[in-house]
C-alpha positions as CSV (number, residue, x, y, z in Angstrom):
1,M,23.2,-17.2,0.0
2,R,22.5,-16.2,3.6
3,R,26.0,-14.6,3.8
4,R,25.3,-12.4,0.7
5,K,22.0,-11.2,2.2
6,Q,23.7,-10.3,5.5
7,L,26.5,-8.4,3.6
8,L,23.9,-6.6,1.6
9,K,22.0,-5.6,4.7
10,Q,25.2,-4.3,6.3
11,Y,26.1,-2.3,3.2
12,L,22.7,-0.7,3.0
13,R,22.7,0.1,6.6
14,F,26.1,1.7,6.2
15,K,24.9,3.7,3.2
16,N,21.8,4.9,5.1
17,H,24.0,6.0,8.0
18,I,26.2,8.0,5.6
19,L,23.1,9.7,4.2
20,Y,21.9,10.5,7.7
21,V,25.2,12.1,8.7
22,E,25.3,14.0,5.4
23,K,21.8,15.3,5.9
24,T,22.6,16.4,9.5
25,T,25.8,18.1,8.3
26,L,24.0,20.1,5.6
27,E,21.2,21.1,8.0
28,L,23.8,22.4,10.5
29,R,25.6,24.3,7.8
30,S,22.4,25.8,6.6
31,Q,21.5,26.9,10.1
32,I,24.9,28.4,10.7
33,C,24.7,30.4,7.4
34,M,21.2,31.7,8.2
35,D,22.3,32.7,11.7
36,A,25.3,34.5,10.4
37,C,23.3,36.4,7.8
38,L,20.3,37.3,9.9
39,I,21.7,37.7,13.4
40,G,25.4,38.3,12.7
41,E,26.7,35.7,15.2
42,V,26.7,32.0,15.3
43,D,26.1,29.7,18.2
44,E,29.3,28.0,19.4
45,M,27.5,24.6,19.9
46,K,26.3,24.6,16.3
47,R,29.8,25.3,15.0
48,T,31.3,22.5,17.2
49,L,28.6,20.0,16.1
50,Y,29.1,21.0,12.4
51,L,32.9,20.4,12.7
52,K,32.4,17.1,14.5
53,Y,29.8,15.8,12.0
54,N,31.9,17.0,9.0
55,Q,35.0,15.2,10.2
56,Y,33.0,12.1,10.8
57,L,31.5,12.3,7.3
58,V,35.0,12.6,5.8
59,K,36.0,9.5,7.7
60,L,32.9,7.6,6.6
61,R,33.5,8.5,3.0
62,A,37.1,7.3,3.2
63,K,35.9,4.0,4.7
64,N,33.2,3.8,1.9
65,K,35.9,3.5,-0.7
66,T,36.9,0.2,0.7
67,Y,33.5,-1.3,0.1
């Protein structure tokens, strides 16, 4: 029983982490779109972070299929 509880905690923590990364990715994408529309240029750091988080999210979702 204790092992099941531990597995459940690990799984829920993993799911919460995926949700956090997804939220951060969407927030960065929104900021990039707003900057592009309003200012006409996008900060290089935001673009780099967006690509980094998006690649990590794809990796997490692929790993999620094994659970």
